[in-house]
All heavy atoms as a GROMACS GRO file, in nm:
protein
  605
    1MET      N    1   0.082  -0.117   0.000
    1MET     CA    2   0.000   0.000   0.000
    1MET      C    3   0.088   0.126   0.000
    1MET      O    4   0.054   0.224  -0.064
    1MET     CB    5  -0.091  -0.006   0.124
    1MET     CG    6  -0.202   0.090   0.119
    1MET     SD    7  -0.314   0.042  -0.013
    1MET     CE    8  -0.434   0.164   0.002
    2ARG      N    9   0.199   0.117   0.073
    2ARG     CA   10   0.289   0.233   0.078
    2ARG      C   11   0.341   0.268  -0.061
    2ARG      O   12   0.342   0.385  -0.100
    2ARG     CB   13   0.406   0.206   0.172
    2ARG     CG   14   0.505   0.323   0.175
    2ARG     CD   15   0.629   0.290   0.254
    2ARG     NE   16   0.592   0.277   0.392
    2ARG     CZ   17   0.666   0.218   0.484
    2ARG    NH1   18   0.780   0.165   0.451
    2ARG    NH2   19   0.627   0.212   0.609
    3ASP      N   20   0.386   0.167  -0.136
    3ASP     CA   21   0.438   0.192  -0.270
    3ASP      C   22   0.331   0.255  -0.360
    3ASP      O   23   0.359   0.348  -0.435
    3ASP     CB   24   0.487   0.061  -0.334
    3ASP     CG   25   0.614   0.008  -0.269
    3ASP    OD1   26   0.682   0.087  -0.200
    3ASP    OD2   27   0.643  -0.111  -0.286
    4ARG      N   28   0.209   0.205  -0.349
    4ARG     CA   29   0.100   0.259  -0.430
    4ARG      C   30   0.075   0.406  -0.396
    4ARG      O   31   0.060   0.490  -0.483
    4ARG     CB   32  -0.026   0.176  -0.409
    4ARG     CG   33  -0.141   0.221  -0.494
    4ARG     CD   34  -0.254   0.117  -0.487
    4ARG     NE   35  -0.373   0.162  -0.554
    4ARG     CZ   36  -0.392   0.160  -0.684
    4ARG    NH1   37  -0.298   0.116  -0.765
    4ARG    NH2   38  -0.506   0.202  -0.737
    5PHE      N   39   0.069   0.437  -0.266
    5PHE     CA   40   0.046   0.574  -0.224
    5PHE      C   41   0.158   0.666  -0.273
    5PHE      O   42   0.133   0.777  -0.323
    5PHE     CB   43   0.035   0.583  -0.072
    5PHE     CG   44   0.027   0.724  -0.023
    5PHE    CD1   45  -0.091   0.796  -0.032
    5PHE    CD2   46   0.139   0.786   0.030
    5PHE    CE1   47  -0.099   0.927   0.010
    5PHE    CE2   48   0.133   0.918   0.074
    5PHE     CZ   49   0.014   0.988   0.064
    6GLU      N   50   0.282   0.622  -0.258
    6GLU     CA   51   0.395   0.704  -0.303
    6GLU      C   52   0.389   0.729  -0.453
    6GLU      O   53   0.416   0.839  -0.500
    6GLU     CB   54   0.527   0.638  -0.263
    6GLU     CG   55   0.553   0.646  -0.114
    6GLU     CD   56   0.682   0.578  -0.072
    6GLU    OE1   57   0.758   0.529  -0.159
    6GLU    OE2   58   0.709   0.574   0.050
    7ASN      N   59   0.353   0.627  -0.530
    7ASN     CA   60   0.340   0.645  -0.675
    7ASN      C   61   0.228   0.743  -0.710
    7ASN      O   62   0.243   0.824  -0.802
    7ASN     CB   63   0.314   0.510  -0.743
    7ASN     CG   64   0.439   0.424  -0.747
    7ASN    OD1   65   0.552   0.475  -0.739
    7ASN    ND2   66   0.419   0.294  -0.758
    8ILE      N   67   0.117   0.737  -0.639
    8ILE     CA   68   0.008   0.832  -0.661
    8ILE      C   69   0.054   0.973  -0.631
    8ILE      O   70   0.028   1.067  -0.708
    8ILE     CB   71  -0.115   0.794  -0.576
    8ILE    CG1   72  -0.177   0.664  -0.627
    8ILE    CG2   73  -0.218   0.908  -0.575
    8ILE    CD1   74  -0.280   0.603  -0.534
    9ALA      N   75   0.124   0.993  -0.519
    9ALA     CA   76   0.172   1.126  -0.481
    9ALA      C   77   0.272   1.178  -0.584
    9ALA      O   78   0.266   1.295  -0.625
    9ALA     CB   79   0.236   1.121  -0.343
   10ARG      N   80   0.363   1.092  -0.631
   10ARG     CA   81   0.461   1.135  -0.732
   10ARG      C   82   0.392   1.169  -0.864
   10ARG      O   83   0.428   1.266  -0.932
   10ARG     CB   84   0.566   1.027  -0.752
   10ARG     CG   85   0.662   1.016  -0.635
   10ARG     CD   86   0.776   0.918  -0.664
   10ARG     NE   87   0.860   0.904  -0.547
   10ARG     CZ   88   0.859   0.798  -0.467
   10ARG    NH1   89   0.782   0.694  -0.492
   10ARG    NH2   90   0.937   0.793  -0.361
   11GLY      N   91   0.293   1.088  -0.902
   11GLY     CA   92   0.218   1.114  -1.024
   11GLY      C   93   0.143   1.247  -1.017
   11GLY      O   94   0.143   1.324  -1.114
   12ALA      N   95   0.082   1.275  -0.903
   12ALA     CA   96   0.010   1.402  -0.887
   12ALA      C   97   0.107   1.519  -0.894
   12ALA      O   98   0.077   1.623  -0.953
   12ALA     CB   99  -0.064   1.402  -0.754
   13ALA      N  100   0.225   1.503  -0.837
   13ALA     CA  101   0.326   1.610  -0.843
   13ALA      C  102   0.370   1.634  -0.987
   13ALA      O  103   0.384   1.749  -1.030
   13ALA     CB  104   0.445   1.575  -0.754
   14LEU      N  105   0.392   1.526  -1.062
   14LEU     CA  106   0.431   1.541  -1.202
   14LEU      C  107   0.322   1.610  -1.283
   14LEU      O  108   0.349   1.698  -1.365
   14LEU     CB  109   0.461   1.404  -1.264
   14LEU     CG  110   0.592   1.339  -1.225
   14LEU    CD1  111   0.597   1.195  -1.274
   14LEU    CD2  112   0.710   1.419  -1.278
   15MET      N  113   0.196   1.574  -1.259
   15MET     CA  114   0.084   1.632  -1.334
   15MET      C  115   0.066   1.781  -1.305
   15MET      O  116   0.015   1.855  -1.388
   15MET     CB  117  -0.046   1.558  -1.302
   15MET     CG  118  -0.048   1.419  -1.358
   15MET     SD  119  -0.206   1.326  -1.335
   15MET     CE  120  -0.284   1.401  -1.199
   16THR      N  121   0.106   1.824  -1.186
   16THR     CA  122   0.085   1.964  -1.148
   16THR      C  123   0.214   2.045  -1.152
   16THR      O  124   0.218   2.159  -1.107
   16THR     CB  125   0.024   1.972  -1.006
   16THR    OG1  126   0.110   1.903  -0.914
   16THR    CG2  127  -0.114   1.908  -1.002
   17ASP      N  128   0.320   1.982  -1.205
   17ASP     CA  129   0.450   2.049  -1.216
   17ASP      C  130   0.497   2.103  -1.080
   17ASP      O  131   0.542   2.217  -1.067
   17ASP     CB  132   0.446   2.161  -1.320
   17ASP     CG  133   0.586   2.200  -1.367
   17ASP    OD1  134   0.677   2.115  -1.357
   17ASP    OD2  135   0.603   2.316  -1.410
   18THR      N  136   0.479   2.019  -0.978
   18THR     CA  137   0.524   2.053  -0.843
   18THR      C  138   0.614   1.942  -0.794
   18THR      O  139   0.650   1.851  -0.869
   18THR     CB  140   0.405   2.070  -0.746
   18THR    OG1  141   0.330   1.949  -0.742
   18THR    CG2  142   0.314   2.184  -0.789
   19SER      N  143   0.649   1.947  -0.668
   19SER     CA  144   0.731   1.841  -0.610
   19SER      C  145   0.660   1.783  -0.488
   19SER      O  146   0.567   1.842  -0.435
   19SER     CB  147   0.869   1.895  -0.571
   19SER     OG  148   0.856   1.995  -0.473
   20VAL      N  149   0.706   1.668  -0.449
   20VAL     CA  150   0.650   1.602  -0.332
   20VAL      C  151   0.765   1.547  -0.249
   20VAL      O  152   0.866   1.501  -0.302
   20VAL     CB  153   0.551   1.489  -0.372
   20VAL    CG1  154   0.620   1.378  -0.448
   20VAL    CG2  155   0.481   1.433  -0.249
   21GLU      N  156   0.751   1.556  -0.118
   21GLU     CA  157   0.849   1.498  -0.026
   21GLU      C  158   0.773   1.398   0.061
   21GLU      O  159   0.672   1.433   0.123
   21GLU     CB  160   0.912   1.605   0.062
   21GLU     CG  161   1.016   1.552   0.157
   21GLU     CD  162   1.079   1.661   0.243
   21GLU    OE1  163   1.053   1.779   0.217
   21GLU    OE2  164   1.153   1.625   0.335
   22ILE      N  165   0.817   1.276   0.064
   22ILE     CA  166   0.750   1.170   0.139
   22ILE      C  167   0.836   1.133   0.258
   22ILE      O  168   0.952   1.096   0.243
   22ILE     CB  169   0.724   1.048   0.049
   22ILE    CG1  170   0.636   1.090  -0.069
   22ILE    CG2  171   0.661   0.935   0.130
   22ILE    CD1  172   0.621   0.986  -0.176
   23LYS      N  173   0.777   1.147   0.377
   23LYS     CA  174   0.847   1.112   0.501
   23LYS      C  175   0.761   1.017   0.582
   23LYS      O  176   0.638   1.030   0.583
   23LYS     CB  177   0.872   1.236   0.586
   23LYS     CG  178   0.969   1.334   0.529
   23LYS     CD  179   0.988   1.449   0.626
   23LYS     CE  180   1.082   1.553   0.572
   23LYS     NZ  181   1.100   1.665   0.667
   24GLU      N  182   0.824   0.924   0.649
   24GLU     CA  183   0.751   0.836   0.740
   24GLU      C  184   0.752   0.900   0.878
   24GLU      O  185   0.856   0.946   0.927
   24GLU     CB  186   0.817   0.698   0.746
   24GLU     CG  187   0.738   0.601   0.829
   24GLU     CD  188   0.790   0.460   0.820
   24GLU    OE1  189   0.853   0.425   0.718
   24GLU    OE2  190   0.769   0.384   0.915
   25ILE      N  191   0.637   0.905   0.940
   25ILE     CA  192   0.625   0.961   1.074
   25ILE      C  193   0.620   0.845   1.173
   25ILE      O  194   0.524   0.769   1.175
   25ILE     CB  195   0.498   1.047   1.088
   25ILE    CG1  196   0.499   1.160   0.986
   25ILE    CG2  197   0.483   1.100   1.229
   25ILE    CD1  198   0.369   1.235   0.976
   26PRO      N  199   0.724   0.830   1.256
   26PRO     CA  200   0.721   0.721   1.354
   26PRO      C  201   0.614   0.747   1.461
   26PRO      O  202   0.592   0.860   1.501
   26PRO     CB  203   0.862   0.722   1.414
   26PRO     CG  204   0.913   0.860   1.390
   26PRO     CD  205   0.844   0.911   1.266
   27ASN      N  206   0.548   0.641   1.502
   27ASN     CA  207   0.445   0.651   1.606
   27ASN      C  208   0.342   0.759   1.574
   27ASN      O  209   0.314   0.846   1.657
   27ASN     CB  210   0.509   0.676   1.743
   27ASN     CG  211   0.608   0.568   1.780
   27ASN    OD1  212   0.583   0.451   1.757
   27ASN    ND2  213   0.721   0.608   1.833
   28ALA      N  214   0.286   0.754   1.455
   28ALA     CA  215   0.192   0.857   1.411
   28ALA      C  216   0.063   0.857   1.492
   28ALA      O  217   0.001   0.960   1.509
   28ALA     CB  218   0.161   0.839   1.263
   29SER      N  219   0.022   0.743   1.544
   29SER     CA  220  -0.100   0.736   1.624
   29SER      C  221  -0.068   0.747   1.771
   29SER      O  222   0.025   0.685   1.821
   29SER     CB  223  -0.173   0.604   1.599
   29SER     OG  224  -0.219   0.600   1.466
   30LYS      N  225  -0.147   0.828   1.840
   30LYS     CA  226  -0.129   0.843   1.984
   30LYS      C  227  -0.214   0.740   2.056
   30LYS      O  228  -0.318   0.699   2.006
   30LYS     CB  229  -0.176   0.982   2.026
   30LYS     CG  230  -0.105   1.096   1.960
   30LYS     CD  231  -0.173   1.227   1.997
   30LYS     CE  232  -0.116   1.340   1.916
   30LYS     NZ  233  -0.195   1.461   1.925
   31PRO      N  234  -0.174   0.701   2.177
   31PRO     CA  235  -0.262   0.613   2.255
   31PRO      C  236  -0.384   0.693   2.300
   31PRO      O  237  -0.379   0.815   2.312
   31PRO     CB  238  -0.175   0.572   2.373
   31PRO     CG  239  -0.075   0.682   2.386
   31PRO     CD  240  -0.052   0.734   2.246
   32GLY      N  241  -0.493   0.624   2.327
   32GLY     CA  242  -0.614   0.692   2.374
   32GLY      C  243  -0.589   0.764   2.506
   32GLY      O  244  -0.512   0.720   2.589
   33ARG      N  245  -0.657   0.876   2.522
   33ARG     CA  246  -0.646   0.956   2.643
   33ARG      C  247  -0.773   0.934   2.726
   33ARG      O  248  -0.880   0.982   2.688
   33ARG     CB  249  -0.632   1.102   2.603
   33ARG     CG  250  -0.605   1.196   2.713
   33ARG     CD  251  -0.588   1.333   2.652
   33ARG     NE  252  -0.550   1.430   2.751
   33ARG     CZ  253  -0.541   1.558   2.728
   33ARG    NH1  254  -0.566   1.605   2.607
   33ARG    NH2  255  -0.507   1.641   2.822
   34PRO      N  256  -0.764   0.864   2.838
   34PRO     CA  257  -0.883   0.835   2.917
   34PRO      C  258  -0.947   0.964   2.969
   34PRO      O  259  -0.879   1.062   2.997
   34PRO     CB  260  -0.831   0.751   3.034
   34PRO     CG  261  -0.695   0.708   2.995
   34PRO     CD  262  -0.643   0.807   2.895
   35ASN      N  263  -1.079   0.961   2.982
   35ASN     CA  264  -1.152   1.074   3.038
   35ASN      C  265  -1.230   1.024   3.158
   35ASN      O  266  -1.339   0.968   3.145
   35ASN     CB  267  -1.245   1.135   2.933
   35ASN     CG  268  -1.309   1.263   2.981
   35ASN    OD1  269  -1.374   1.265   3.085
   35ASN    ND2  270  -1.289   1.368   2.905
   36GLY      N  271  -1.173   1.044   3.275
   36GLY     CA  272  -1.232   0.993   3.398
   36GLY      C  273  -1.372   1.044   3.425
   36GLY      O  274  -1.459   0.970   3.471
   37GLU      N  275  -1.398   1.171   3.398
   37GLU     CA  276  -1.530   1.229   3.423
   37GLU      C  277  -1.637   1.168   3.333
   37GLU      O  278  -1.747   1.137   3.378
   37GLU     CB  279  -1.526   1.381   3.406
   37GLU     CG  280  -1.451   1.452   3.518
   37GLU     CD  281  -1.510   1.424   3.656
   37GLU    OE1  282  -1.633   1.434   3.672
   37GLU    OE2  283  -1.432   1.391   3.747
   38LEU      N  284  -1.606   1.152   3.205
   38LEU     CA  285  -1.704   1.088   3.116
   38LEU      C  286  -1.726   0.943   3.154
   38LEU      O  287  -1.839   0.893   3.150
   38LEU     CB  288  -1.657   1.097   2.970
   38LEU     CG  289  -1.680   1.229   2.899
   38LEU    CD1  290  -1.625   1.222   2.757
   38LEU    CD2  291  -1.826   1.267   2.896
   39ASN      N  292  -1.621   0.873   3.190
   39ASN     CA  293  -1.635   0.733   3.233
   39ASN      C  294  -1.724   0.724   3.357
   39ASN      O  295  -1.812   0.638   3.365
   39ASN     CB  296  -1.499   0.671   3.261
   39ASN     CG  297  -1.417   0.649   3.136
   39ASN    OD1  298  -1.469   0.652   3.025
   39ASN    ND2  299  -1.288   0.631   3.153
   40LYS      N  300  -1.700   0.812   3.452
   40LYS     CA  301  -1.779   0.814   3.577
   40LYS      C  302  -1.926   0.842   3.546
   40LYS      O  303  -2.015   0.774   3.597
   40LYS     CB  304  -1.722   0.920   3.671
   40LYS     CG  305  -1.793   0.929   3.803
   40LYS     CD  306  -1.729   1.038   3.890
   40LYS     CE  307  -1.813   1.063   4.012
   40LYS     NZ  308  -1.759   1.174   4.092
   41LEU      N  309  -1.953   0.942   3.462
   41LEU     CA  310  -2.090   0.975   3.426
   41LEU      C  311  -2.158   0.859   3.354
   41LEU      O  312  -2.274   0.827   3.382
   41LEU     CB  313  -2.091   1.100   3.337
   41LEU     CG  314  -2.228   1.148   3.290
   41LEU    CD1  315  -2.316   1.186   3.409
   41LEU    CD2  316  -2.213   1.267   3.196
   42PHE      N  317  -2.087   0.795   3.265
   42PHE     CA  318  -2.143   0.680   3.194
   42PHE      C  319  -2.182   0.571   3.293
   42PHE      O  320  -2.291   0.513   3.283
   42PHE     CB  321  -2.042   0.626   3.092
   42PHE     CG  322  -2.087   0.500   3.024
   42PHE    CD1  323  -2.178   0.506   2.919
   42PHE    CD2  324  -2.040   0.377   3.064
   42PHE    CE1  325  -2.222   0.391   2.855
   42PHE    CE2  326  -2.083   0.261   3.002
   42PHE     CZ  327  -2.174   0.268   2.898
   43MET      N  328  -2.096   0.542   3.387
   43MET     CA  329  -2.125   0.438   3.486
   43MET      C  330  -2.247   0.475   3.570
   43MET      O  331  -2.331   0.391   3.600
   43MET     CB  332  -2.003   0.414   3.575
   43MET     CG  333  -1.884   0.356   3.500
   43MET     SD  334  -1.918   0.196   3.429
   43MET     CE  335  -1.879   0.092   3.568
   44GLU      N  336  -2.258   0.604   3.607
   44GLU     CA  337  -2.373   0.649   3.687
   44GLU      C  338  -2.503   0.638   3.607
   44GLU      O  339  -2.606   0.594   3.659
   44GLU     CB  340  -2.352   0.793   3.732
   44GLU     CG  341  -2.246   0.809   3.838
   44GLU     CD  342  -2.213   0.955   3.869
   44GLU    OE1  343  -2.281   1.045   3.814
   44GLU    OE2  344  -2.120   0.979   3.947
   45LEU      N  345  -2.500   0.679   3.482
   45LEU     CA  346  -2.621   0.680   3.399
   45LEU      C  347  -2.667   0.540   3.359
   45LEU      O  348  -2.786   0.518   3.339
   45LEU     CB  349  -2.599   0.764   3.273
   45LEU     CG  350  -2.582   0.914   3.295
   45LEU    CD1  351  -2.549   0.983   3.163
   45LEU    CD2  352  -2.708   0.975   3.357
   46THR      N  353  -2.575   0.448   3.348
   46THR     CA  354  -2.610   0.313   3.302
   46THR      C  355  -2.626   0.215   3.417
   46THR      O  356  -2.667   0.102   3.395
   46THR     CB  357  -2.505   0.259   3.205
   46THR    OG1  358  -2.379   0.249   3.273
   46THR    CG2  359  -2.494   0.347   3.082
   47GLY      N  360  -2.592   0.257   3.538
   47GLY     CA  361  -2.602   0.165   3.651
   47GLY      C  362  -2.494   0.059   3.647
   47GLY      O  363  -2.508  -0.049   3.700
   48GLY      N  364  -2.384   0.090   3.586
   48GLY     CA  365  -2.273  -0.005   3.572
   48GLY      C  366  -2.266  -0.052   3.428
   48GLY      O  367  -2.362  -0.045   3.354
   49ALA      N  368  -2.154  -0.099   3.389
   49ALA     CA  369  -2.136  -0.141   3.251
   49ALA      C  370  -2.035  -0.253   3.244
   49ALA      O  371  -1.955  -0.272   3.333
   49ALA     CB  372  -2.090  -0.024   3.166
   50GLN      N  373  -2.043  -0.325   3.136
   50GLN     CA  374  -1.944  -0.428   3.110
   50GLN      C  375  -1.852  -0.372   3.002
   50GLN      O  376  -1.896  -0.339   2.893
   50GLN     CB  377  -2.011  -0.556   3.060
   50GLN     CG  378  -1.914  -0.663   3.021
   50GLN     CD  379  -1.985  -0.787   2.969
   50GLN    OE1  380  -2.105  -0.803   2.987
   50GLN    NE2  381  -1.911  -0.873   2.904
   51TRP      N  382  -1.726  -0.362   3.033
   51TRP     CA  383  -1.630  -0.305   2.937
   51TRP      C  384  -1.570  -0.416   2.854
   51TRP      O  385  -1.535  -0.521   2.904
   51TRP     CB  386  -1.519  -0.230   3.012
   51TRP     CG  387  -1.574  -0.114   3.087
   51TRP    CD1  388  -1.614  -0.112   3.217
   51TRP    CD2  389  -1.598   0.017   3.037
   51TRP    NE1  390  -1.661   0.011   3.251
   51TRP    CE2  391  -1.653   0.092   3.141
   51TRP    CE3  392  -1.582   0.077   2.912
   51TRP    CZ2  393  -1.690   0.225   3.126
   51TRP    CZ3  394  -1.619   0.209   2.898
   51TRP    CH2  395  -1.672   0.281   3.004
   52LEU      N  396  -1.560  -0.391   2.728
   52LEU     CA  397  -1.494  -0.487   2.640
   52LEU      C  398  -1.344  -0.480   2.661
   52LEU      O  399  -1.290  -0.377   2.697
   52LEU     CB  400  -1.523  -0.454   2.493
   52LEU     CG  401  -1.667  -0.473   2.448
   52LEU    CD1  402  -1.682  -0.427   2.304
   52LEU    CD2  403  -1.708  -0.618   2.461
   53GLY      N  404  -1.277  -0.589   2.631
   53GLY     CA  405  -1.132  -0.589   2.636
   53GLY      C  406  -1.075  -0.510   2.520
   53GLY      O  407  -1.147  -0.457   2.436
   54ARG      N  408  -0.946  -0.502   2.514
   54ARG     CA  409  -0.880  -0.431   2.404
   54ARG      C  410  -0.919  -0.491   2.271
   54ARG      O  411  -0.929  -0.611   2.257
   54ARG     CB  412  -0.728  -0.436   2.419
   54ARG     CG  413  -0.679  -0.354   2.534
   54ARG     CD  414  -0.529  -0.348   2.529
   54ARG     NE  415  -0.494  -0.212   2.567
   54ARG     CZ  416  -0.378  -0.160   2.551
   54ARG    NH1  417  -0.283  -0.230   2.496
   54ARG    NH2  418  -0.352  -0.037   2.588
   55SER      N  419  -0.936  -0.406   2.175
   55SER     CA  420  -0.974  -0.449   2.042
   55SER      C  421  -0.853  -0.446   1.950
   55SER      O  422  -0.762  -0.366   1.967
   55SER     CB  423  -1.082  -0.355   1.987
   55SER     OG  424  -1.105  -0.382   1.852
   56ARG      N  425  -0.855  -0.532   1.851
   56ARG     CA  426  -0.749  -0.529   1.749
   56ARG      C  427  -0.792  -0.443   1.631
   56ARG      O  428  -0.719  -0.431   1.535
   56ARG     CB  429  -0.718  -0.670   1.702
   56ARG     CG  430  -0.653  -0.754   1.810
   56ARG     CD  431  -0.628  -0.894   1.757
   56ARG     NE  432  -0.575  -0.977   1.863
   56ARG     CZ  433  -0.452  -1.023   1.864
   56ARG    NH1  434  -0.371  -0.998   1.765
   56ARG    NH2  435  -0.410  -1.098   1.963
   57ALA      N  436  -0.910  -0.385   1.642
   57ALA     CA  437  -0.959  -0.299   1.534
   57ALA      C  438  -0.876  -0.171   1.528
   57ALA      O  439  -0.816  -0.129   1.626
   57ALA     CB  440  -1.106  -0.265   1.557
   58SER      N  441  -0.876  -0.110   1.414
   58SER     CA  442  -0.801   0.012   1.393
   58SER      C  443  -0.897   0.128   1.370
   58SER      O  444  -0.994   0.116   1.297
   58SER     CB  445  -0.711  -0.004   1.271
   58SER     OG  446  -0.645   0.116   1.243
   59SER      N  447  -0.870   0.238   1.438
   59SER     CA  448  -0.949   0.359   1.415
   59SER      C  449  -0.865   0.479   1.456
   59SER      O  450  -0.758   0.466   1.514
   59SER     CB  451  -1.080   0.357   1.494
   59SER     OG  452  -1.058   0.396   1.627
   60ASP      N  453  -0.914   0.595   1.425
   60ASP     CA  454  -0.847   0.719   1.464
   60ASP      C  455  -0.904   0.773   1.594
   60ASP      O  456  -0.872   0.885   1.634
   60ASP     CB  457  -0.862   0.824   1.354
   60ASP     CG  458  -0.790   0.783   1.227
   60ASP    OD1  459  -0.687   0.715   1.238
   60ASP    OD2  460  -0.837   0.819   1.118
   61PHE      N  461  -0.989   0.694   1.660
   61PHE     CA  462  -1.056   0.745   1.778
   61PHE      C  463  -0.959   0.788   1.887
   61PHE      O  464  -0.981   0.887   1.955
   61PHE     CB  465  -1.154   0.642   1.833
   61PHE     CG  466  -1.237   0.695   1.946
   61PHE    CD1  467  -1.342   0.782   1.921
   61PHE    CD2  468  -1.209   0.661   2.077
   61PHE    CE1  469  -1.418   0.834   2.024
   61PHE    CE2  470  -1.282   0.713   2.182
   61PHE     CZ  471  -1.388   0.798   2.155
   62SER      N  472  -0.848   0.717   1.904
   62SER     CA  473  -0.752   0.756   2.008
   62SER      C  474  -0.698   0.896   1.982
   62SER      O  475  -0.676   0.972   2.076
   62SER     CB  476  -0.638   0.655   2.018
   62SER     OG  477  -0.568   0.647   1.895
   63ASP      N  478  -0.679   0.932   1.856
   63ASP     CA  479  -0.634   1.069   1.824
   63ASP      C  480  -0.742   1.171   1.858
   63ASP      O  481  -0.712   1.281   1.903
   63ASP     CB  482  -0.597   1.081   1.676
   63ASP     CG  483  -0.471   1.002   1.643
   63ASP    OD1  484  -0.386   0.986   1.731
   63ASP    OD2  485  -0.459   0.957   1.528
   64VAL      N  486  -0.869   1.134   1.839
   64VAL     CA  487  -0.980   1.223   1.870
   64VAL      C  488  -0.980   1.259   2.018
   64VAL      O  489  -1.005   1.373   2.056
   64VAL     CB  490  -1.116   1.160   1.830
   64VAL    CG1  491  -1.233   1.241   1.881
   64VAL    CG2  492  -1.123   1.143   1.679
   65THR      N  493  -0.948   1.161   2.104
   65THR     CA  494  -0.951   1.184   2.248
   65THR      C  495  -0.851   1.290   2.293
   65THR      O  496  -0.862   1.341   2.404
   65THR     CB  497  -0.927   1.054   2.328
   65THR    OG1  498  -0.795   1.007   2.303
   65THR    CG2  499  -1.029   0.947   2.292
   66TRP      N  500  -0.755   1.324   2.211
   66TRP     CA  501  -0.659   1.430   2.244
   66TRP      C  502  -0.711   1.567   2.204
   66TRP      O  503  -0.656   1.670   2.244
   66TRP     CB  504  -0.525   1.403   2.176
   66TRP     CG  505  -0.452   1.291   2.243
   66TRP    CD1  506  -0.468   1.157   2.220
   66TRP    CD2  507  -0.357   1.301   2.348
   66TRP    NE1  508  -0.388   1.084   2.303
   66TRP    CE2  509  -0.318   1.170   2.383
   66TRP    CE3  510  -0.300   1.408   2.416
   66TRP    CZ2  511  -0.227   1.145   2.483
   66TRP    CZ3  512  -0.208   1.382   2.515
   66TRP    CH2  513  -0.172   1.251   2.547
   67GLU      N  514  -0.815   1.572   2.124
   67GLU     CA  515  -0.870   1.698   2.074
   67GLU      C  516  -0.997   1.740   2.146
   67GLU      O  517  -1.020   1.858   2.168
   67GLU     CB  518  -0.896   1.689   1.923
   67GLU     CG  519  -0.773   1.654   1.841
   67GLU     CD  520  -0.660   1.755   1.856
   67GLU    OE1  521  -0.689   1.876   1.866
   67GLU    OE2  522  -0.543   1.712   1.856
   68ILE      N  523  -1.085   1.644   2.177
   68ILE     CA  524  -1.210   1.673   2.245
   68ILE      C  525  -1.236   1.566   2.350
   68ILE      O  526  -1.186   1.454   2.339
   68ILE     CB  527  -1.330   1.677   2.147
   68ILE    CG1  528  -1.348   1.543   2.076
   68ILE    CG2  529  -1.314   1.791   2.046
   68ILE    CD1  530  -1.474   1.532   1.994
   69PRO      N  531  -1.316   1.596   2.454
   69PRO     CA  532  -1.350   1.492   2.552
   69PRO      C  533  -1.428   1.380   2.483
   69PRO      O  534  -1.523   1.406   2.410
   69PRO     CB  535  -1.439   1.566   2.652
   69PRO     CG  536  -1.408   1.710   2.633
   69PRO     CD  537  -1.371   1.726   2.488
   70ALA      N  538  -1.385   1.258   2.502
   70ALA     CA  539  -1.449   1.146   2.436
   70ALA      C  540  -1.424   1.018   2.514
   70ALA      O  541  -1.333   1.011   2.596
   70ALA     CB  542  -1.394   1.132   2.294
   71MET      N  543  -1.506   0.919   2.489
   71MET     CA  544  -1.486   0.788   2.549
   71MET      C  545  -1.554   0.684   2.460
   71MET      O  546  -1.643   0.716   2.382
   71MET     CB  547  -1.543   0.781   2.690
   71MET     CG  548  -1.694   0.798   2.694
   71MET     SD  549  -1.766   0.764   2.856
   71MET     CE  550  -1.754   0.587   2.861
   72GLN      N  551  -1.510   0.560   2.471
   72GLN     CA  552  -1.574   0.449   2.405
   72GLN      C  553  -1.623   0.355   2.514
   72GLN      O  554  -1.550   0.324   2.607
   72GLN     CB  555  -1.476   0.374   2.314
   72GLN     CG  556  -1.453   0.444   2.183
   72GLN     CD  557  -1.365   0.362   2.092
   72GLN    OE1  558  -1.257   0.322   2.132
   72GLN    NE2  559  -1.408   0.342   1.969
   73ALA      N  560  -1.747   0.315   2.503
   73ALA     CA  561  -1.803   0.229   2.606
   73ALA      C  562  -1.893   0.123   2.542
   73ALA      O  563  -1.946   0.142   2.434
   73ALA     CB  564  -1.884   0.311   2.705
   74TYR      N  565  -1.909   0.017   2.614
   74TYR     CA  566  -1.999  -0.089   2.574
   74TYR      C  567  -2.086  -0.117   2.694
   74TYR      O  568  -2.036  -0.148   2.802
   74TYR     CB  569  -1.921  -0.214   2.532
   74TYR     CG  570  -2.007  -0.335   2.513
   74TYR    CD1  571  -2.087  -0.349   2.400
   74TYR    CD2  572  -2.009  -0.436   2.607
   74TYR    CE1  573  -2.166  -0.459   2.382
   74TYR    CE2  574  -2.088  -0.548   2.589
   74TYR     CZ  575  -2.167  -0.560   2.477
   74TYR     OH  576  -2.243  -0.669   2.459
   75HIS      N  577  -2.213  -0.105   2.680
   75HIS     CA  578  -2.307  -0.132   2.789
   75HIS      C  579  -2.381  -0.260   2.759
   75HIS      O  580  -2.445  -0.273   2.655
   75HIS     CB  581  -2.404  -0.015   2.807
   75HIS     CG  582  -2.503  -0.038   2.916
   75HIS    ND1  583  -2.464  -0.048   3.047
   75HIS    CD2  584  -2.635  -0.054   2.914
   75HIS    CE1  585  -2.571  -0.068   3.122
   75HIS    NE2  586  -2.677  -0.072   3.042
   76HIS      N  587  -2.372  -0.354   2.848
   76HIS     CA  588  -2.438  -0.483   2.831
   76HIS      C  589  -2.566  -0.484   2.913
   76HIS      O  590  -2.562  -0.462   3.033
   76HIS     CB  591  -2.343  -0.595   2.875
   76HIS     CG  592  -2.404  -0.730   2.865
   76HIS    ND1  593  -2.442  -0.782   2.744
   76HIS    CD2  594  -2.430  -0.823   2.957
   76HIS    CE1  595  -2.491  -0.905   2.765
   76HIS    NE2  596  -2.485  -0.929   2.892
   77GLN      N  597  -2.680  -0.506   2.848
   77GLN     CA  598  -2.808  -0.511   2.922
   77GLN      C  599  -2.855  -0.652   2.936
   77GLN      O  600  -2.836  -0.734   2.855
   77GLN     CB  601  -2.913  -0.428   2.850
   77GLN     CG  602  -2.879  -0.282   2.851
   77GLN     CD  603  -2.988  -0.198   2.782
   77GLN    OE1  604  -3.053  -0.244   2.690
   77GLN    NE2  605  -3.005  -0.078   2.829
   0.00000   0.00000   0.00000
């Protein structure tokens, strides 16, 4: 996928008579930032919850938690 992306970027630069610089950013994704207040409120409103274990799924949600208050929860009824 990396090679394909780099080729697309180079092709776009050639078509627009510009240049492109491709750099790899180490550790581009941040770990999720817990929000204790939202977690506490969720637990109070739901009367307790069952939390899922760590997921192997990929998302940008952990980056979102650094920008706005957020949480992910699973409530089992």
